[in-house]
N, C-alpha and C positions, 0 to 999 in steps of 0.2 A: 772742378767740383771737389770737394772734401769726401774722400771714401770714409764709409762708415764701417765698422767693424760687427758684422752680422756673424752671431754665434748659435748653431744647432745644436742643442743636445738630445741626440737620438739619431742613428745613421740606418733607420728602419725605413719601410716604404713611405710612411707619410713624411718624414724629415727630408729624404733625398729628392721626393715628388715635390715638396715645396720649393726646395734649390732649384730644381729643373725650370719650373715654373717662374720663378725670379729671374733665372738667368733669360728665359724665352721672353722676357719683358725689360732687358738690358740691364739685369741686375748685376752682370759682372763688372760694368763701367761704375756701379754705386758702391759695391761693398767689397770688402777682403773679407772671405767666408772662411768659418772654421767650423768642423763637425766634430762631434765625439760619439764615437761608437763602442759599446762594450763588446762588442764580438769581433774577432779577430780576421774580418773580413769586408769588403768593400757591402754595398746594398744589394741585397739578394730576395727574391720573389718567394715568399713562407708558404704561397698558395702552390707552389710546385713541390713543396716537401713531401705532400701525399704520393705524387709521381715517382719521385725519387725512392721511398718507402717501397713502394709496389715493385721497383725493380724495370722501370718502363726505360727501355733500349734507346729511346729516342730522345732521352732527355739528357741534354749535356750542359756545360757550364754557360753558354750563352743563353740557353733557357731559363737556368738557376739565377744567373748574376743579371740583375737589373743595372748596376753601376760597378764596373769592374774599376781597381785600383787605378788603371789607364786614363778612367773617365774623371777621376779626381785632379789626377797630375795635369792633364788636357785642359781641364776648366780652372786651374790656380786654386783649388779649394785644400786647405791643410786639414787633413784628418788624422786625430787620432784613434788608432784602434787598439782594441783591448783593453781599453781603460774605462771608468766609469764615474760620472759626474755624482759628486756625494754633497757638494755643499755650495747654497746660491747666499750671495752678498749682494741684495738689493740695491743696498746703497754707494757699493764701491763699484756696483756694475761688473762682478767678477764671478766666475766660478770654480770651485777647487776640486780637482778629480781624485780618484780612489789613488793615483800615483805620487799624489801631492804637486802636479803640477797646477797653475792657476793661469787661469784665461781670462781677460778682460773683453768686455763687449759694450758696444752702443745698443744694439738691438738683440733681443734675445728670442729664439723658439726653441719651445720644450716639444720634443716629440719623443718621450719615452716609451709610448706605446702600454703592454698590457703583460703581464704575465700570467703564467698557468696558475689556476686557482687549485691548491692542494687542501681537500678537507682536512678537518683535524681527526685524523684515526688513530687509533692504537696501532703500533708497529709500522707506522707508514716511514719514519724518520729513527737514525740512530740516536744515541744519546747526545751527540754533538751538534744535533739539527741537521746533519745531511740527510738526503734521501737515501733510504736503504738499497743496495746495489740491487739492480733489477727493475727498479721503480723509475718511469720516466713520465715527464711532461710531453707534449708532441707542438714546440714551438719555435725551434732553432734547429739549424744544422747539428749542433752537437747531439741534440734529442735523438735526431733521424739517424745520426751515424752509430749512437749507442744502440737502437733498436736493431738496426740492420747487422750490426757485428754480433749481436748476442742471438739473432734469428737466424744467422748464417753461420754460427759456432759451429755445427754438426750435432749439438747437442738436441736433446729430445724437450725442446721449449715448447711449454703451453704458455698463452699469454691470455691476461683478461683486461678487456678496457672498460675503464669506470665512465661512463657518458655515453649516450648513444646519441649525441646532436653530430652536426656534419663532421665535425673535426675527429670524434670518436670513430664514427663508421668509415671515415678514410684512413684512419689508422687501422681499425681492423681489417679493412680489405688490403692494405699494404701488406700487413703481417700475413694475411691469409695466402697473398701471392709468393710471399717467400716460403711457402709450404709448411707454417707451422699451424696448431689449433689454436683456434681463437673464439673467445665470449664476450659478447658485449653485456654489461650490466648498466641497466637505465633506471633511476628511479620513478620519473613519472611513468604513465600508464603505456606510452608509445613513444617510438621513435622520432628524432627531430621535431618536438612537440612545440618549439618555437616557431617553425614554419609550417607543419603541417597539422590538419586534423585526424581524429581517430582513426577515420577510415583510410586517409592517405598514410598513415603510420602503418597501418596495416598491410597495406599492399607494400610498403618497403620493406615492412619485416619479413615478408614473403620472399621478397628479392634476395635480402642479405642472408636469409637461412638457405636459399638455392646455392650459394656461393660456399657453403659449408661452416658458415659461422654461428655460434651458437649466440640465442638472442635471450636476455632475462629481464623483463620489465617490470615496474613496481617494487623492484628490488632496491632497498637502501644499503650501501657499502659500509659498514661500522667499523671494520678492522682488517689490518694485513697479516695475515697468519706467517709465522715465521718458523724455521725448521731449528734443531738444535744447534745447528751451525752458524746460525745466524740469516741464512738465505732465504729469499722468500718462497713460501710454500703456498700462499692461495691467498684467498679475501675471506671474509665473514659478512653475514647480513642483518639485519634487524630482527628477522625473523629465526633466526640461530640455525640458518642454514651456512653451508660453505662451499667455495669451490676452488679447486686446484690451480696453481699458477706458478710458473718461476720467472715471469715476466708480468709486472702490472703496469698500464699506459693509463695516465690521469688525464682525462678531456672533460673534466665537469664543469667547464667554464673558464673565465678571463678576469682578471682584475686590472683595472687601470694601475700602472706604475706609477704613482702619486709622491711617493717617500721624499724625494728630491724637491718637488716643489712645497709641499706641506713644510719640510724643513725649512725652506725659505722664507715661510710667512705668506703664500699665496694662498688665496681662498681655494679650498678643497672639500667638494662633497662626496658623490660618487667619483666625480674625477676632477679635472682642474677647471675651474669654473671660467668661461668664457663668455664675451659679447658675440654681436653679430659679425664682428670685424676679427674675431678669434683673438680679441685682447685680452689677456687675463685682467680680473677684477682689479679696479684702483690703480692699473699699472699702465703708465705709457708705453714702454719700451718692453716690455714682455708678452709673447705671443704663444700660444699653444695649439697644435693642431695633432689629428688622429686619434686614437683609441684612448688616450690618456686623457683627453679634454672631455667637458661635459657641457654641451651647448642647450639651452632652453631645457634643462632637466633631463635631456637626453646623451646616453653615451653610447657611440656606435662601434659595432665591432665588424664590421663588413668592410670592405674595400670601396666601393663606390663612393660612401660620404667622405673617405679619407681625400679622394681626389678632388671632389667639390670643395672641400675646406682648403686644400692647397692652392686653388685658383683662386679663391678670394684673398687669402693671405698674401699670395703674390702680387694682387693688384693694389691691396694698400700699403703694403711695405715699399713697393718701387713707384708707386703714386700713378700708376697706370689708371686707376680707379680709385680715387681715395674714398668714393661713396659706397663701394663694392659691399655687399653683405651677404652672409650664409644665414639662411631662413629656414635650416634643417633639412632632412633629406626624405623623399618618398620612396621608400625601399622596396626595389623590384629583385629577387632573389633569383638568379638562373645559374644553375649548376648541375655540376655531375658528381653525385654521389655515390662512392663505390661501384661506377660503372652504369648509376643510372642516372638518366636525366629527371631534374626535378626544377620547377620554377614557382615562384610564390611571390604575391606581392598584396598588399591591404590586408583587410582581416580575413578571418578562416572560415567563417561562417556567419550566416543570418544574425544580426542583433536585435532586431525588431520585426514586430508583425508584418511589417508591410513592404520588408525586404524580399526581395525576387532572388532564389537559390536554385540553381541548376546543378545537378548533379551526374556524372558518369562513373560506373564503378564497375571494373571487369577485373577480378584477382586475377583470372585463369593468364591471362595477356599481359598482367603487370601494368595494367593503365587506371590511371584515377584523373579525374577533371573535375573543376567546378568553377563555378563564378557567382558572384555575389553582387546583386546591382540596386542601387537605392537612388530613386528619383531619377531615374534615367541614367544613372552614373555607377561605372565599374568601380566598386569600391574594394573587390576582393578577387583573386584568382588563384588557383592550384591547379599544377600541372604535373603528372608523375608518370613517366613512362613515354607518353606522347607528348613531346614540347612544340609540335609544329606550328601550334598558332600564338606562339608566344611573342612574335612580332606583333601581331594585330592587338591582343590582349594589352602590351605594354603600351602601345599609344594612346588604346581605349583609357586606360588606367590614368595615364596624363592629359585626359581630354583633348585628345588631337583628332580622333577620328569620332564619328558618332555610332552608336550603338544601334545594331538592327534588331528590327521589332520581334524576327525570330530568334530568342535568346540562346537557344541549342546551337545557333550556326554560329557563336563564339567559340565553340569548342570544335567543331568540323566544318569542312568546307562546303558549306550549303549556302552560298551567296556573298561570304567574306572573301576576302582575299586570300588564295592560297600561300603556302611557305613563300615560293617565289615571287609572286605577284607581290606580296606583303613587303620581300626585301626591297623592291623597286619603288615602292610607295611610301617606305618607313621616312618621315621627317629627318632632315640633316642632323638636328640635335639629338636625336634617340641615341641612346647608349649601348651599343651593341657588345662590348666586351666590358663586363662589369668589372671584371679581375684587374682591369689595367686602365678602365676610364677612357676607352676608344669609342667615338661615336661614330655613326653611319657618315658623317660630313668628314671626318678624319679619313676614313677610310677612301671615301670618293677623291680627296684632294691628292693622297697619296699614289691614287691610279693616274688622275689628270697630272700629277707630278712626274709621272714619267716609270712608276713601278707597273712591269710587265707581267709578273705573276702574283699568285698566292703569297707565295714563300716571301717575295720581295714586300708585298705589303706588311706579312706578319713580322719580318723581321725590323722594319721601319716604324711601325705602329704598335708593335707588340700584341695586337689583336690576336686572341686564341691562344695567348702563351699561359693563361691561368690553368682553370679547370678543365678548359677544353670544350664547353659546351655550346659556345657560338662558332665553331669553326665553320659549319655547315653554311649557318648565315653569313660570314664572313666572305666565304667562297660565292654565294648568290649575289652579295654587294658588289664585290670585286667583278664578278661577269657583268652585271649591269652597268658598273661604271666604263668598264672597258668595251661596252659595245660589241662584243664577239670578237675582240680584238685580242683575248688573253692568251698567253703562251703558256705553254707546257713548261713546266720548272724542269730543266735537265738535270738539276742537282738531286731530284728525289731518287735516282737509281744510282748515285756515286757511293761507294764503298765508303769513303771517309768523306766528310764534307771540303777538306783543304786540296783535294785532288779530283779532277773531273774526268774519273774514269768508272767503269761499272768495276765490278769484283773480278770478272773473268779478263777485262782489259788490263786492269792493274797488274794481275798475276803474269799475263802475257809481256807487259812492259819490264817488271821486275825479272823475269828470267831472259828477256831480250838484250837488256841492259846490264845485267850480271851485278843487279843490287842487292846487296849482303845487309846492310845495316838501315835503321829507321833515318838517320839523316842523310845518307845518299838517294832515299825516295825523296826526301823532301826536295832536296836540293836539283834532282832530275825531273822531278814530276808536278811538284806542288806549284801551285799559282805563284809567281814571284818568288818561288824557293822558300818561303815565308814556312817555317813550324807550326803544328797546332797541336796542343798538350792533349785534347781529346782524341787527337788522331794515331796518338803513338802506341798505345796499347793494342787497339786491333790490326794497325800495322806490323807490330812486333809478331802477333799471332798468324799475320798472313806471311811473314818471313818464314816462321816454323814451319809451316806447313810446305813452304816451296823448297826450303833448302835443308831443312832437319836441323842436325847439330852445327850444319856450315853456314847458318846465320851468325851476323856480328852482334853480340848483346852488348849495347851502350847503356851507361847511367841514365837512368830516368825513363827509358823506353819499357820499363815493366811495373808493376804495382807491387807494393810491399810483399804481397802473398807470394808471387812468382820469384823475387828477388830472391827471398829466404828460404822458399820453398815449404812453407806452413802457413796455417791459415790465423790471421791476427784476430785476437778476441778485444771486447770492449775496454779490458784493463791493461792491454798493449801487450799482454802474454800471448802465447802461442799454442795451437793445437797440433798433435801429431798424430797421424792414422796411418799404421804401416799397412802395408799390402796384406790381405789374406784371400787370398785367390778363392773365388766361389764361395766364399764365407767359411772356408775349411781352415783349421789349424792345427795345431799339435800341441800336448802338454809342455814340451818344451819351450815353444814360443810363449804359450802361456805363463810359466815360470819367468822366462826374460822379461817380459813385458812388465810382470807383478816386480821384479827385482829393479827394474828401472823407474818404475812409479815411485818404489820405496826412495831409491837411491835420490833422486831429483825433487823429492815432496811433493808430485804430483798430486794437487787439490781435488781432481776428479778425474775417474775413470769410467768411460761410458762406451755403452755397446750401440751402435748407430744402425741407422736403419738400413745402411747397406751391408750389414752382416760385418761389420769391423769394430775394430776397439780404438777407441779415441783416447787420447792422454792430452788433457787440457789443463793449462796454466803452467807451460814451459816458458822460461825466460829463453830471450831472444839469444844471450850468449850463451845458453846450455845447449841450442839446437844440435850442433855439428856432434856434441857430445853424447846426446841421446839417441840421435842415428846410428853411431858408432855400438854404442852398447847394443841397439836393438838388433842391429846386423840384419835388419828387414829391410826389403824393398820400399820405396814411398807409395802410399795408397792413394797418393793425387788426389786428396781432399779439399784441396785449396785451388785447384787451377780449373781454365776453361779448357778441360780434355775430356777424355774417356776417364770416368771415375770408377766404376765397379761394376761387376756382373754378380747381381744375386742369383743363387740357385736354390732350388729345393733339395731333398734327398735322393730323390729319383729311383732308379730300380734298384741299387744296392741294398736298400733297407725297406722303404715305401712299398705296403702290398698294391697300392694303387698305380705304382710308377709305369710308364710306358716307353720311357727313354732315359738313357744315363745323363739326366741334366747337370749332374755335378761335374763329370768329366767334360763336357761339352763347356760349360761354364767356364771352366778352368783355362780350357783351349783358347777359348774366345779372349779372356784376360790376359793370358800369356802373349798373345799374338799382338795385340793392340793397346798394351798398358799404356797409358801417359799420352798417347798421342794428342797433339792438339788439335782442337776443335772451336768452330765460332762460340759456341755456348757449352756449357757442362753439358755432358752425354752419359745417362746410365742406361744400363743393360741388364737384361733378365734373360734365365732359362727354366721353364718349369717343365717338370717331367710327365705332368698329364694336365688334361685341360680345367682341372681344379684350381690351378693360377696361384700355388700357395707362394710363390716366389715374385707375384704381382707381374708376370711378363706381358700381361695386356696392356698395362700403361705404362710402358718403357718408351723412352727413344729407340731401341732397339731390342724386341723381345721375340723369344724362339721357345715354341709350346709343342712339345711331342703329343701326337695323334695316334699313335699306333702303326704297327707293321714298318717300323724304321724309320717313317715319316715326320717331318716337323714342319710347322705353320711359322712364317717370319712375318712379326707384327712391326710396323713402324710408326712414329709420331705419336704414341701414346705420352700421357701424363697424368700425375696423380698429386699434384701440389694445387694450388689455387686454381688452377686450370686444369678440369677433371676432363681426359678424354682418352677415349680407348682406341687403341693404335689400329691402322688398317693393315690389313693382309696385303703383303707384298708378293709373297709368293710361297707354294708348298714343296718341300724339297725331300729326296729320299736318303739323304747321308749327312752326318755332321760336317763332312769336307764342303760340299755346297753352302751350308750354312756358312760357313767359315768366308768362304767366297763371295757370296753375296753381302755379309756384314761388310767384308772390304771395299767392294764396290760402293754400297751405300753409305760409308763412312767418308770416303774420299770425296764423292760428288758433293755430299754434304760439308765438307771442308773446303771446296773450293768453289760453291756455289751460293751458300747461306750468307745472309748480312751477320755482321758482328752483333753477337748475343742473341740471336734467334735461335730460340729452342725448336726441336723438330716438329713439336707440336703445332707451331706455325709455320715451318718452312714446308713440311708435307702437304698440307692443304692448299698453300699457296701455288707450290709445283703442279701439284694433281697427282692422284694415284696412279692413274692410268697413263701420264705423263712418266712418272718414274718406272712403272714397268716396262713401258716401251724403250727407255733410255736403258736401264740397269739388267733387265731380263732378258728383253729382246734384241739388245744393241740395235737398235733402229739408226744410231748416229755414228756407228761404230767408234765408240769412244771406250768401249769396256777393256780392252787390252791396255789402253794407256792410263785407265784408272787402277787397273790390276798393278801395273809396272811402278806408278808413283806411290802407291800405298806401299808394296813392298820396299821401295828405296827407304820411305820415311821409316818402316820397320826394322830395316837393317842399319839404321843410324841411331836408333834409340839407345839412350844412356840413362840409369837411373841418377838424378840429381843429388841423391841424399849418398851416393858412392864418390862424390867429387867434394865433399864436406872438407877434405884436408887441404882445399885450395879456394880460399873465398876470393870471389872476383874483385873485392877492396878491401882496405884494411878495417873498414867500419862496417863490412856486411853482417856481421855478427856481434858487432859491440853491442851493449847494453842500451837499451832504448831512455831518452831523457823524460823525466817526467814532464807531463802535459804542463806548460806554463803560458801564460798570455803572450804575445808577441813583443817585441822591444816598442817602447813607447816613442816613437818617432814619427814626425809629422808626415806626410805624403805630399808633395807638391808637385 
């Protein structure tokens, strides 16, 4: 059989899913497949970008990447990355790319997706058409990385998100989690107006505001305000009011990416017009799938319809079912918005006098539920906060189960199946994971095919790897399918995925085998000795905890920040923060900092929230010279380490002071400076309970309470996660504070998961357990903790003092400008 040339323009979720479906029908023997993608990566899950932005430590490359580069090679797919299709010649059956290459085809699939819609606002763009610096969409890895770099820059960033739909709220939640102030501006009267009615929007607003996010509805943004230097300063509204901001995220909708198709003469309205077989109008060999296409007047922006379209298109192209037809999608939205469970389907409220409408509205608990019934059929439902009935309602909406006569029982367990029973009674074709198009039947088949744990099922089907709202239901279905034979996933407690050991077991193995480098750990302890990129940084951190300066630093084991001892910014420059112990400085230090800022043309000098001075915009090649001219220790604003100790004035000058907080803060910082920790660790000392230095909400906080006594607080947080620390102990002297601080830090260093902040670790271990271990020495380990902490302290060296000896010739060479990857096919 002659193989045909199948060209897919677009390497996003729809295009790659279509190719997967084609291969599942034997398409690998029918087609030579070529794909063109304008991003320099394999296919990734855009739904996961909100999790990346919020800094969830559980997200790794396997979660984000749907089809890594190896998948294309293994399936003999030619992939042109970092290139864009710009010209379609339907008569010659060829596509020309931005790079100048031409690709011929027999069958063409257009899956160009959609782009962020940027409203026409004054100040949004530079004269050359580029978005102004500090303005982002939220569609790509590049968008997400740009926002993260700006949010984590150490600068006093304040963000405004334009658009209060799903994407806007996810962006706001992610940025708030990174510890910056965020406001959401939404033109309609309530949030998520496409999915929720006014009452549902009101409940959601309360939840969002509880997170510390400002919400402004019925506000139309008309302009972006710019400072004299051209930087973003805020937004202006149609009522002549303004809102300050240094970062603006535009999530005011998406628009199908149809320019390539329109230029080729295809029929385009809102999207590329297709028939029931996803074929472009008046074309026999060109198809379209995903957000860029328009079917029966509808353009879909959710994932589930894309999967349905991909199945139909694969059936048609391969001949598996030449009569396959797509008839549109009945949308059932189930997702988690900024940590709040939301489900919606059908109409939002009654449309006729005869429609039955049942509502439950409880703002106090953040719960809202409603159903709309017409002619004894469920035509609409909405759940917010409590979505335990979503499985039953989904089946009822698809007319697969009868409605109860007592309509309110559709919202509560009053005769209708409970969540667990509902999982058992779900039809096999019910879609459980909307994000990845996984049905109950897929999950059951996976279990019957040998999957023994929920993690196995998730890895093989991708169920639950999107927004995460279906994870509970996935677990229920797996348990039902396994018939009680479900095994506990042993990997849940591993420190890194590639090594089957808990963190204490791994530390013991490292010491026993005298393993000093990441490569040695992989060779000795990893399954099959295989290296795992995502595991390198946590292993490097662990080696530094175990061996201090005696670990072996290998190329590629550290992130860029740790390699060059500075914090990278979105434009490729770096942030330099010298140490100012306890926030105390001198006129000489200030003069030196000013001289360095002048000498190296530093564009921004910023006072940080940790009582230090940040020099932003340093070129990579200038870093060693800047450190030398400053002649100050590193402030570790870039590392997963002990960052800073914030202090108030204390007894020296403050009339309310009960203890010398400044001296104690400096002593703590001198003792523990720069020590490696599983996640960043912030400390503070307050001279009285007025808490001016915010010691009550730090990872480790100390408060003077009078008569020479100090209260020690642990596990506090003041970012998106607001948590007052727990009182671990009350002690009688600064020396006792230093001792307990060392024990707490060392136990945290040895026991906590990678990137687990103390505000999560302390509740997980339990306050009483920590007291028993660290204060009462119940397990007899305190002496060992003290000894290992002292060894780490004794081995401390300031990385800025090693500037004269770079680890490699390229360590401080200028960064190259960001360019597309080489235009080479991946086979």
